[in-house]
C-alpha positions, 0 to 999 in steps of 0.5 A, a space after each residue: 452851098 445852099 441849104 438843100 445842097 448841105 442837107 443832101 450832103 448830110 443825108 448822102 453821108 449820114 451812114 458813113 458818119 454813123 459808122 465812123 463817128 457814132 452819129 445817131 442824129 444829125 441836124 442843120 441849124 441856124 441861118 443855113 437851116 432857115 435858108 438865110 445864108 450870106 457869103 461868109 456864113 457858118 454852118 451850124 450842125 447839131 449832133 447826137 453821138 453814140 460812141 465809147 470815145 465821145 471826144 474823138 468822135 466829136 472832133 473827128 466829125 468836125 474835121 470830116 465836115 470841115 474837109 467836106 464843106 466849103 464853110 466854117 462849121 459850128 458843131 454842137 451836141 444836143 446835150 451841150 446846148 443850154 436850155 434857152 439856146 436849145 429852145 431857139 435852135 430846135 425851132 429851126 433845125 432840119 434833121 436828116 
């Protein structure tokens, strides 16, 4: 899938992800966000969740994305990113 196809999927399904998993912010990061994916690239997704059960929501969302997209998914919450990594990721991120 291309960056545009992944972003379209994320945008088209954002409301469902918000309802099912408490997604409040959803972004594409890494090589996919930069349009530099090669065969075998993973898809880095950064998310903010508002859910009473963060653990269940996080892993539910991870499985949802893995089932829907033909790529390995690396999912992280914004709050889990270390400051140095966060600065680099935030330069490239595309929010939907």
